[in-house]
GUKE-983329 format. One record per residue: residue number from 1; residue in three letters; x, y, z of N, C-alpha, C in turn. Coordinates in Angstrom, 1 decimal. Example, Ala and Ser with C-alpha at 12.3 -4.5 7.8 and 13.67 -1.06 7.14 Angstrom:
<recs>
{rec 1 'ALA' {13.2 -5.7 7.8} {12.3 -4.5 7.8} {13.2 -3.3 7.8}}
{rec 2 'SER' {12.8 -2.2 7.1} {13.7 -1.1 7.1} {12.9 0.0 7.9}}
</recs>
This chain:
<recs>
{rec 1 'UNK' {96.6 93.7 102.9} {96.2 92.3 102.9} {97.0 91.6 101.7}}
{rec 2 'UNK' {97.6 90.5 102.0} {98.3 89.7 101.0} {97.4 88.7 100.4}}
{rec 3 'UNK' {98.0 88.0 99.4} {97.3 87.0 98.6} {96.7 85.9 99.4}}
{rec 4 'UNK' {97.4 85.4 100.4} {97.0 84.3 101.2} {95.8 84.7 102.1}}
{rec 5 'UNK' {95.8 85.9 102.7} {94.7 86.3 103.5} {93.4 86.5 102.6}}
{rec 6 'UNK' {93.6 87.1 101.4} {92.5 87.4 100.5} {91.9 86.1 100.1}}
{rec 7 'UNK' {92.6 85.1 99.6} {92.1 83.9 99.1} {91.4 83.0 100.3}}
{rec 8 'UNK' {92.0 83.2 101.5} {91.3 82.4 102.6} {89.9 83.0 102.8}}
{rec 9 'UNK' {89.8 84.3 102.8} {88.4 84.9 103.0} {87.5 84.5 101.8}}
{rec 10 'UNK' {88.0 84.6 100.6} {87.2 84.3 99.4} {86.8 82.8 99.4}}
{rec 11 'UNK' {87.6 81.9 99.8} {87.2 80.5 99.9} {86.1 80.4 100.9}}
{rec 12 'UNK' {86.2 81.1 102.0} {85.1 81.0 103.0} {83.8 81.6 102.6}}
{rec 13 'UNK' {83.8 82.4 101.5} {82.6 83.0 101.0} {82.1 82.3 99.7}}
{rec 14 'UNK' {82.7 81.1 99.4} {82.2 80.3 98.4} {82.9 80.5 97.0}}
{rec 15 'UNK' {84.1 81.0 97.0} {84.9 81.1 95.8} {86.0 80.0 95.8}}
{rec 16 'UNK' {86.4 79.7 94.6} {87.5 78.7 94.4} {88.4 79.0 93.3}}
{rec 17 'UNK' {89.6 78.5 93.4} {90.6 78.6 92.3} {90.2 77.8 91.1}}
{rec 18 'UNK' {90.3 78.3 89.9} {90.0 77.5 88.7} {91.2 77.1 87.9}}
{rec 19 'UNK' {92.1 78.1 87.6} {93.2 77.8 86.8} {94.2 79.0 86.9}}
{rec 20 'UNK' {95.4 78.7 86.4} {96.4 79.8 86.3} {96.2 80.7 85.1}}
{rec 21 'UNK' {96.4 81.9 85.3} {96.3 82.9 84.2} {97.7 83.2 83.7}}
{rec 22 'UNK' {97.8 84.4 83.2} {99.1 84.9 82.7} {100.0 85.4 83.8}}
{rec 23 'UNK' {101.2 85.1 83.7} {102.2 85.6 84.7} {101.9 85.0 86.1}}
{rec 24 'UNK' {101.8 85.9 87.1} {101.5 85.5 88.5} {100.0 85.5 88.8}}
{rec 25 'UNK' {99.2 85.6 87.8} {97.7 85.7 88.1} {97.0 84.4 88.1}}
{rec 26 'UNK' {96.0 84.3 88.9} {95.1 83.1 88.9} {93.7 83.5 88.7}}
{rec 27 'UNK' {92.9 82.6 88.1} {91.5 82.8 87.8} {90.7 82.1 88.9}}
{rec 28 'UNK' {89.9 82.9 89.6} {89.0 82.5 90.6} {87.6 82.7 90.2}}
{rec 29 'UNK' {86.7 81.9 90.7} {85.2 81.9 90.4} {84.4 81.9 91.7}}
{rec 30 'UNK' {83.4 82.7 91.7} {82.4 82.7 92.8} {81.4 81.7 92.5}}
{rec 31 'UNK' {81.3 80.6 93.2} {80.4 79.5 92.9} {78.9 79.8 93.1}}
{rec 32 'UNK' {78.7 80.9 93.9} {77.3 81.3 94.1} {76.6 81.9 92.9}}
{rec 33 'UNK' {77.4 82.7 92.1} {76.9 83.4 90.9} {77.7 83.2 89.7}}
{rec 34 'UNK' {78.7 82.3 89.7} {79.5 82.0 88.5} {80.3 83.2 88.0}}
{rec 35 'UNK' {80.6 84.2 88.7} {81.4 85.3 88.3} {82.8 85.0 88.5}}
{rec 36 'UNK' {83.7 85.5 87.5} {85.1 85.2 87.5} {85.9 86.5 87.7}}
{rec 37 'UNK' {87.1 86.3 88.2} {88.1 87.4 88.3} {89.5 86.8 88.3}}
{rec 38 'UNK' {90.4 87.7 88.0} {91.9 87.4 88.0} {92.5 88.0 89.3}}
{rec 39 'UNK' {93.2 87.2 90.0} {93.9 87.6 91.3} {95.4 87.5 91.1}}
{rec 40 'UNK' {96.1 88.5 91.4} {97.6 88.4 91.3} {98.1 87.7 92.5}}
{rec 41 'UNK' {99.0 86.7 92.3} {99.6 85.9 93.4} {101.0 86.5 93.6}}
{rec 42 'UNK' {101.1 87.5 94.5} {102.3 88.1 94.8} {102.9 87.6 96.1}}
{rec 43 'UNK' {102.5 86.5 96.6} {103.0 85.9 97.8} {102.7 86.8 99.0}}
{rec 44 'UNK' {103.8 87.2 99.7} {103.6 88.0 100.9} {103.5 89.5 100.7}}
{rec 45 'UNK' {103.6 90.0 99.4} {103.5 91.4 99.1} {102.0 91.8 99.2}}
{rec 46 'UNK' {101.7 92.9 99.9} {100.4 93.4 100.1} {99.8 93.8 98.7}}
{rec 47 'UNK' {98.5 93.5 98.6} {97.7 94.0 97.4} {97.1 95.3 97.8}}
{rec 48 'UNK' {97.0 96.2 96.8} {96.4 97.5 97.1} {94.9 97.4 97.3}}
{rec 49 'UNK' {94.4 98.3 98.1} {93.0 98.2 98.4} {92.1 98.4 97.2}}
{rec 50 'UNK' {92.5 99.2 96.2} {91.8 99.3 95.0} {91.7 98.0 94.2}}
{rec 51 'UNK' {92.8 97.2 94.2} {92.8 95.9 93.6} {91.8 95.0 94.3}}
{rec 52 'UNK' {91.8 95.0 95.6} {90.9 94.1 96.4} {89.5 94.5 96.1}}
{rec 53 'UNK' {89.2 95.8 96.1} {87.8 96.3 95.8} {87.4 95.9 94.4}}
{rec 54 'UNK' {88.3 95.9 93.4} {88.0 95.5 92.0} {87.7 94.0 92.0}}
{rec 55 'UNK' {88.5 93.2 92.7} {88.2 91.8 92.7} {86.8 91.5 93.3}}
{rec 56 'UNK' {86.5 92.2 94.4} {85.2 92.0 95.1} {84.1 92.4 94.2}}
{rec 57 'UNK' {84.3 93.5 93.5} {83.2 94.0 92.6} {83.0 93.0 91.4}}
{rec 58 'UNK' {84.1 92.5 90.9} {83.9 91.5 89.8} {83.3 90.2 90.2}}
{rec 59 'UNK' {83.5 89.8 91.5} {82.9 88.6 92.0} {81.5 88.9 92.6}}
{rec 60 'UNK' {81.1 90.1 92.7} {79.9 90.6 93.2} {79.7 90.2 94.7}}
{rec 61 'UNK' {80.8 90.5 95.5} {80.8 90.3 96.9} {80.9 91.7 97.6}}
{rec 62 'UNK' {80.0 91.9 98.5} {79.9 93.2 99.2} {81.1 93.4 100.1}}
{rec 63 'UNK' {81.7 94.6 100.2} {82.9 94.8 101.0} {82.6 94.5 102.5}}
{rec 64 'UNK' {81.5 94.9 103.0} {81.2 94.6 104.4} {81.1 93.1 104.7}}
{rec 65 'UNK' {80.5 92.4 103.8} {80.5 90.9 103.9} {81.9 90.3 103.9}}
{rec 66 'UNK' {82.7 90.8 103.0} {84.1 90.4 102.9} {84.9 90.7 104.2}}
{rec 67 'UNK' {84.7 91.9 104.7} {85.5 92.3 105.9} {85.1 91.4 107.1}}
{rec 68 'UNK' {83.8 90.9 107.2} {83.4 90.1 108.3} {83.6 88.6 108.1}}
{rec 69 'UNK' {84.1 88.2 107.0} {84.4 86.8 106.7} {85.7 86.4 107.5}}
{rec 70 'UNK' {85.7 85.1 107.8} {86.9 84.6 108.5} {87.8 83.8 107.6}}
</recs>
């Protein structure tokens, strides 16, 4: 899954971009619970599943809910 697919699903689950971080990273926040995380913006390059799981864990989003999001 690349950055664009990940952020499209996160936006549908109530998350939004807040600001740019260091390097190619961006800070995103889950508006439902105010949890924040850093997401690497690598364009078309796929993110590793471990990175995606860590992002979801930090935002407190269940993996099954994320997989079913559009």
